[in-house]
Structure formats: structure tokens, C-alpha cells
C-alpha positions as CSV (number, residue, x, y, z in Angstrom):
1,M,-5.6,-5.5,9.1
2,S,-7.5,-7.2,12.0
3,S,-6.7,-7.5,15.6
4,T,-6.6,-10.9,17.3
5,T,-7.0,-11.6,21.0
6,P,-3.9,-13.1,22.6
7,E,-5.9,-15.8,24.3
8,S,-7.0,-17.2,21.0
9,M,-3.5,-17.9,19.7
10,N,-1.3,-20.7,21.1
11,G,2.1,-19.6,22.3
12,L,1.3,-15.9,22.5
13,Q,2.2,-13.8,25.6
14,A,-0.7,-12.6,27.8
15,N,0.3,-8.9,27.6
16,S,1.0,-8.7,24.0
17,T,-0.5,-7.1,20.9
18,T,-1.2,-9.4,17.9
19,I,-2.3,-8.6,14.4
20,S,-3.2,-10.8,11.5
21,V,-2.5,-9.4,8.1
22,M,-2.8,-10.5,4.5
23,I,-1.0,-8.3,2.0
24,L,0.6,-8.1,-1.4
25,V,4.3,-7.8,-1.2
26,P,7.2,-7.9,-3.7
27,N,8.9,-11.2,-4.2
28,D,12.3,-9.8,-3.2
29,K,11.2,-8.8,0.3
30,T,12.5,-11.1,3.1
31,K,10.2,-11.9,6.0
32,E,12.3,-10.0,8.5
33,M,12.3,-6.8,6.3
34,L,8.6,-7.0,5.9
35,V,7.8,-7.4,9.6
36,Q,9.9,-4.4,10.6
37,E,8.4,-2.2,8.0
38,L,4.9,-3.4,8.8
39,F,5.4,-2.6,12.4
40,L,6.8,0.9,11.6
41,W,3.9,1.6,9.3
42,H,1.2,0.4,11.7
43,F,2.4,1.5,15.1
44,G,4.7,4.4,14.2
45,S,8.0,3.1,15.6
46,E,10.2,0.1,15.4
47,A,10.0,-2.7,18.0
48,P,10.9,-6.3,18.5
49,C,8.3,-8.8,17.3
50,T,7.7,-12.5,16.7
51,V,6.3,-14.1,13.6
52,H,3.9,-16.8,14.7
53,R,2.6,-17.7,11.3
54,C,3.6,-16.8,7.8
55,R,2.1,-18.3,4.7
56,I,2.8,-17.2,1.1
57,D,-0.1,-17.9,-1.3
58,G,1.3,-16.0,-4.3
59,P,2.3,-15.1,-6.8
60,E,-0.8,-13.3,-8.1
61,P,-1.6,-14.5,-11.7
62,Y,-1.9,-11.1,-13.2
63,M,0.5,-9.1,-11.1
64,D,4.2,-9.5,-11.8
65,N,6.7,-10.1,-9.0
66,V,4.1,-9.9,-6.3
67,N,3.0,-12.5,-3.6
68,V,0.1,-12.7,-1.3
69,V,1.4,-13.1,2.3
70,E,-0.6,-14.0,5.4
71,M,1.0,-13.7,8.8
72,V,0.2,-13.4,12.5
73,L,2.6,-11.1,14.4
74,E,3.1,-10.6,18.2
75,F,4.5,-7.4,19.6
76,G,5.3,-6.3,23.2
77,D,2.6,-4.4,25.0
78,R,3.0,-0.7,24.2
79,R,-0.4,0.4,25.2
80,A,-0.8,3.6,27.3
81,A,-3.0,3.9,30.4
82,D,-6.1,4.6,28.4
83,G,-5.5,1.4,26.4
84,T,-4.4,3.2,23.2
85,H,-1.2,2.6,21.2
86,P,1.2,5.6,21.3
87,G,2.0,6.8,17.8
88,R,-0.4,4.5,16.1
89,R,-1.9,6.1,13.0
90,A,-5.6,6.4,13.0
91,W,-6.5,5.6,9.4
92,T,-10.2,5.7,10.0
93,Q,-10.3,9.4,11.0
94,L,-11.0,11.6,8.1
95,P,-10.7,15.4,8.2
96,N,-13.8,17.6,7.9
97,V,-13.6,19.2,4.5
98,D,-16.1,21.1,2.4
99,E,-18.2,19.2,-0.1
100,D,-16.4,18.4,-3.3
101,S,-13.1,19.7,-2.0
102,C,-9.9,17.7,-2.2
103,T,-7.1,17.0,0.2
104,E,-3.5,16.0,-0.6
105,I,-2.4,12.8,1.0
106,A,0.8,10.7,0.6
107,S,1.3,7.1,1.5
108,D,2.8,6.3,4.9
109,S,3.7,2.8,3.6
110,N,6.7,1.9,1.5
111,F,7.0,-1.8,2.3
112,L,4.7,-3.0,-0.5
113,N,6.7,-1.0,-3.0
114,G,10.1,-2.2,-1.7
115,L,11.2,1.3,-0.8
116,S,13.2,2.1,2.3
117,S,12.5,5.3,4.3
118,N,15.3,7.3,2.6
119,E,14.2,6.3,-0.9
120,E,11.7,8.1,-3.1
121,R,8.3,8.6,-1.5
122,L,5.1,7.8,-3.2
123,E,3.8,10.5,-5.4
124,K,1.1,12.8,-3.9
125,T,-2.3,12.9,-5.5
126,K,-5.6,14.5,-4.9
127,I,-8.2,12.2,-3.6
128,R,-11.7,13.5,-3.1
129,R,-13.2,13.1,0.4
130,N,-16.8,14.2,0.0
131,N,-18.9,14.1,3.2
132,D,-21.8,13.0,1.1
133,L,-22.2,11.2,-2.2
134,I,-24.8,13.3,-4.1
135,C,-26.9,11.5,-6.7
136,T,-27.6,14.0,-9.5
137,A,-29.8,11.8,-11.6
138,T,-33.5,11.1,-11.1
139,E,-34.4,9.2,-8.0
140,T,-36.3,6.4,-9.9
141,G,-36.1,4.8,-13.3
142,P,-39.1,4.4,-15.7
143,D,-40.1,1.2,-13.9
144,G,-39.9,2.8,-10.5
145,S,-36.4,1.4,-9.7
146,R,-33.5,3.3,-8.3
147,V,-31.1,2.3,-11.0
148,E,-30.3,5.7,-12.3
149,S,-29.7,7.0,-8.8
150,F,-27.3,4.2,-8.1
151,Q,-25.4,4.9,-11.4
152,S,-25.2,8.5,-10.3
153,M,-23.7,7.5,-7.0
154,M,-21.1,5.3,-8.8
155,K,-20.0,8.3,-10.9
156,E,-19.7,10.4,-7.7
157,S,-17.6,7.7,-6.1
158,F,-14.8,8.0,-8.8
159,N,-11.5,8.5,-6.9
160,N,-13.6,9.4,-3.8
161,A,-12.3,8.2,-0.4
162,I,-15.8,7.9,1.1
163,L,-16.6,4.2,1.5
164,S,-13.4,3.3,-0.3
165,D,-12.0,-0.1,0.7
166,V,-9.4,-0.5,-2.1
167,T,-6.3,1.5,-2.9
168,I,-4.8,1.3,-6.4
169,F,-1.3,2.7,-7.1
170,V,-0.3,3.4,-10.6
171,N,3.4,4.4,-10.7
172,G,2.9,5.6,-7.1
173,L,-0.2,7.7,-7.9
174,R,-2.8,6.8,-5.3
175,F,-6.4,6.1,-6.4
176,A,-9.3,5.5,-3.9
177,A,-11.4,2.6,-5.3
178,H,-14.3,0.5,-4.2
179,S,-14.4,-3.3,-4.3
180,F,-18.0,-3.5,-5.4
181,V,-17.4,-1.3,-8.4
182,L,-14.2,-3.1,-9.5
183,A,-15.8,-6.5,-9.0
184,S,-18.9,-5.6,-11.0
185,Q,-16.8,-4.5,-14.0
186,C,-13.8,-6.9,-14.0
187,K,-13.8,-10.6,-13.3
188,L,-10.2,-10.6,-12.3
189,F,-10.9,-8.2,-9.4
190,K,-14.1,-10.1,-8.6
191,D,-12.1,-13.3,-8.2
192,V,-9.5,-11.9,-6.0
193,F,-12.1,-10.3,-3.8
194,T,-14.4,-13.3,-3.5
195,T,-12.2,-16.3,-3.7
196,G,-8.7,-15.0,-3.7
197,G,-6.2,-14.0,-1.0
198,L,-7.9,-10.7,-0.2
199,K,-11.4,-12.1,0.4
200,K,-11.5,-11.4,4.2
201,E,-9.0,-8.6,4.4
202,A,-10.0,-5.0,5.2
203,T,-6.8,-3.6,3.6
204,K,-6.7,-4.2,-0.1
205,E,-4.0,-2.6,-2.3
206,F,-2.9,-3.1,-5.9
207,R,0.2,-1.6,-7.5
208,Y,1.0,-1.3,-11.2
209,K,4.0,0.1,-13.0
210,T,3.3,1.2,-16.6
211,K,4.6,3.5,-19.3
212,H,0.9,4.5,-20.0
213,P,-0.6,5.6,-16.7
214,H,-3.3,7.6,-18.5
215,A,-4.7,4.4,-20.0
216,Y,-5.0,2.9,-16.5
217,W,-6.8,6.1,-15.3
218,R,-9.2,5.8,-18.2
219,M,-9.9,2.2,-17.4
220,L,-10.8,3.2,-13.8
221,E,-12.9,6.1,-15.0
222,Y,-14.8,3.7,-17.3
223,M,-15.5,1.3,-14.4
224,Y,-17.3,4.2,-12.5
225,K,-18.8,6.2,-15.4
226,G,-19.3,3.9,-18.3
227,T,-17.1,6.1,-20.5
228,Y,-13.6,7.8,-20.4
229,S,-12.2,11.2,-21.2
230,I,-10.0,11.9,-24.1
231,E,-8.3,14.8,-22.3
232,P,-5.2,13.9,-20.1
233,A,-5.9,13.3,-16.4
234,A,-4.9,16.4,-14.4
235,E,-3.8,14.1,-11.5
236,I,-1.1,12.5,-13.6
237,A,2.1,14.5,-14.1
238,K,3.5,12.3,-16.9
239,S,2.6,13.5,-20.4
240,D,-0.3,11.6,-22.1
241,D,0.1,9.4,-25.1
242,D,-0.3,10.8,-28.6
243,L,-3.9,11.6,-29.3
244,I,-4.2,9.0,-32.1
245,H,-2.7,6.3,-29.8
246,R,-4.8,6.8,-26.7
247,H,-7.6,4.5,-27.6
248,I,-5.1,1.8,-28.6
249,H,-3.5,1.9,-25.1
250,V,-6.9,1.9,-23.4
251,F,-7.9,-1.2,-25.5
252,A,-4.7,-2.9,-24.5
253,V,-5.3,-2.3,-20.8
254,A,-9.0,-3.4,-21.2
255,E,-7.8,-6.6,-22.9
256,A,-5.3,-7.3,-20.1
257,F,-8.0,-6.9,-17.5
258,D,-10.7,-8.6,-19.7
259,I,-13.2,-5.7,-19.6
260,Q,-15.3,-6.4,-22.7
261,G,-17.3,-3.2,-22.6
262,L,-14.2,-1.0,-22.5
263,Q,-12.7,-3.0,-25.4
264,R,-15.8,-2.2,-27.5
265,L,-15.8,1.5,-26.5
266,A,-12.0,1.9,-27.3
267,C,-12.4,0.1,-30.6
268,D,-15.3,2.3,-31.6
269,R,-13.5,5.5,-30.7
270,F,-10.4,4.4,-32.5
271,Q,-12.4,3.7,-35.6
272,Q,-14.0,7.2,-35.4
273,S,-10.6,8.8,-35.0
274,I,-9.2,7.3,-38.1
275,L,-9.6,9.4,-41.3
276,Q,-10.1,6.6,-43.9
277,D,-9.5,9.0,-46.7
278,R,-6.0,9.6,-45.3
279,M,-4.1,6.3,-45.3
280,D,-0.5,7.3,-44.5
281,I,2.5,6.4,-42.4
282,D,0.7,7.5,-39.2
283,F,-2.0,5.0,-39.8
284,V,0.6,2.2,-40.4
285,A,2.3,3.2,-37.1
286,C,-1.1,2.7,-35.4
287,V,-1.4,-0.8,-37.0
288,R,2.1,-1.7,-35.7
289,L,1.2,-0.4,-32.2
290,I,-2.0,-2.4,-32.1
291,Y,-0.2,-5.6,-32.9
292,K,2.5,-4.8,-30.5
293,T,0.3,-3.9,-27.5
294,T,-2.6,-6.4,-27.8
295,K,-2.1,-10.1,-27.3
296,K,-5.2,-12.0,-28.4
297,R,-5.5,-13.2,-32.0
298,G,-8.7,-12.0,-33.7
299,N,-9.6,-9.4,-31.0
300,L,-12.0,-6.5,-31.8
301,L,-9.3,-3.9,-32.5
302,R,-7.1,-6.2,-34.7
303,T,-10.2,-7.3,-36.7
304,E,-11.3,-3.7,-37.2
305,V,-7.9,-2.4,-38.3
306,M,-7.4,-5.4,-40.6
307,E,-10.7,-4.5,-42.4
308,I,-9.3,-1.0,-43.0
309,V,-5.9,-2.2,-44.2
310,C,-7.4,-4.7,-46.7
311,G,-10.0,-2.1,-47.8
312,H,-7.1,0.2,-48.8
313,S,-4.4,-2.4,-49.5
314,K,-3.4,-1.0,-52.9
315,E,-3.0,2.5,-51.5
316,L,-1.2,1.3,-48.4
317,W,1.1,-1.1,-50.3
318,K,2.9,1.9,-51.8
319,L,4.2,2.8,-48.4
320,A,7.5,1.3,-47.4
321,E,6.3,1.2,-43.8
322,L,3.6,-1.3,-44.6
323,Q,5.9,-3.4,-46.7
324,K,8.3,-3.5,-43.7
325,L,5.5,-4.5,-41.4
326,V,4.6,-7.4,-43.6
327,S,8.2,-8.5,-44.0
328,D,8.7,-8.5,-40.2
329,G,6.4,-11.4,-40.0
330,G,4.4,-12.2,-36.9
331,D,0.6,-12.0,-36.3
332,F,0.0,-9.1,-38.6
333,T,1.5,-10.9,-41.6
334,V,-0.5,-14.0,-40.9
335,D,-3.8,-12.0,-40.5
336,F,-3.0,-9.9,-43.6
337,M,-2.4,-12.9,-45.9
338,A,-5.4,-14.7,-44.5
339,K,-7.7,-11.8,-45.1
340,L,-6.4,-11.3,-48.7
341,L,-6.8,-15.0,-49.5
342,E,-10.3,-14.9,-47.9
343,G,-11.3,-12.4,-50.6
344,N,-10.2,-14.6,-53.5
């Protein structure tokens, strides 16, 4: 959100407050609803206002039911004698906390999520607010560079509010992120930050609703650490996916966000988790899940699992579950037949 001087805008009152915003909002929000909720969130109380410009750029290509909205709003002068705005929330002031401690915060804004004040509030989450980002690796690399130190700082920045300029909500769970990290790991984020609707905005938020929040958490963890944990994230109340399915869901998220390195890591870990001397109905269930959750023909995970299926085709064909999967048709049947014919 950025302030705009009244004199620079045609048609604005001399003693008014104006703000220019560009935000992601649900498609079903009317302009009037958005303006009132925006004012309540930013200034702490409702007040009349005038919309001087409103432009909708959306929808975002990879975010369902969301638009990018840019508008310039004018409000009556509510400044106190000292020039401050009564009740305005000071988002830039962070409490002093001990190093590596956490503080619970909840969102003051519901308008992006389409919630009114009496509806369910955003879920609380622990976000780290370190006063310092401590680099635990060596200061210089073998060639005298500071690469290792920088990588250490990235790991320390995971879900850390210090220097955070992006907020990601996964089913209401708040995650403090950093645009330079997201852009370096994901082209979709890079595009929206550099050429998309959020290029010049200080407030950047993304909201995702999913049945597999742990997979999204692992994707974010990978962006900062270059790996991800098998254990469930303590910050997420929802139960984790079955152990054998976790890498599949991580791969599906990585495919959706086009993160190649994470796709390779998830595929490798899935391969390591499969006991190839135990081809049973659990493995067939994994095959079905892979073809259900991933979208691209011939991706790494589909290719890997097809190699395993065809390598144990005689054993697996005895299972009614595999016969049912083949008879259902679809991509699996096509790939399975193509692989068998390839061997002849």
C-alpha cells in the first residue's frame, strides 16, 4: 500500500487522505464491499470514501477465482493534531522478542478471503521474528565467495518475518515469505513479481486452499533449504498424508508450480520409499494416485513408476486392482500399453 499526495490526483479534495492499492481479491467481491473492508482494515474504523480509479487486471493464471485489482481511494481527513491517523494499525512496528523465539499473530484482514467480521477468523500460526539472521555456515566458499553464508541466511529466513515482503496463506495458515527467494526458485512467482500485477506493490499476498497443506509447506521449505522434511509440520493442525503418499503430493505441487528441482527430489524419494520386492495393492494405489494428481504426460514420476510397473508386470497383473486401473482407461492405460509394446 502506498500513500499518494492529494495535489497529484485530479478531482481529489485538498484535506483528504488518498491511498493507492493493488491487491488480489476474490471474483465475487463487489467494489463497494472491497472498499469498506479495505478502509476498516487499514484505518481501524469505517468511513465514507470515494473510488477515483479501479482497474481489474485479473484473473491470475494460476490462482483460481482471484483477480488483481488496482484502485485509488480518497477518504475524509481523520488525522489528529500530530498528523497521525487515529486507530491506524502500524504494521511496520515489530515487538522486541528474544532471538529464535516465536510470537503468535493472526490476520487483521478478511477481505481477501471473502470473510465478514463475524465469520471464521484466519487460523493462528507461529511466525519467527528473529532480530538477527544468523549465518551458521562458513563465511566464505572454497573460491573466497560468500555463497555458503548466503545459503545459510536463506535457511534462517524460512517462515521468518524479518525482511519478509510476501505473505502466503495456505488454508488460512500464515507463512512469512520473501520475494527474492520465491522468485529465485519458481518462475511463476518471478513473473508476477517482475512483470505481473504485484511488481510495484509493497503488500504481496497469495492464498491457496488445498486438501494437502503439508505438501505446500514442504514446497516452501524446499525453496529455502533445498530439501524438505518427511515429518509433519508442527504448524499445521490438519493430519498429514499417508507416509507413502507424501512424496507424490509434493511432486504434484512442484509440478503445478513448475519447480524442477523439487520434482526431481520428490521423485527420488518416492523411488527410495518403494519396496520393489513387495508389489502389492498399496503400490497400485500409489500408481493410481500419481496419475490422478499429476497432469503432464511423461513427467518424471509417471516415467519412474511405469518402469517399476512394467518391470513387475507379471506379478502385478495378478492383482485385481491393477486390472481395474487398466480397464479404467486414461493416461495410465495408454502409457502402460505403449511401454509393453516398446519392449517387443
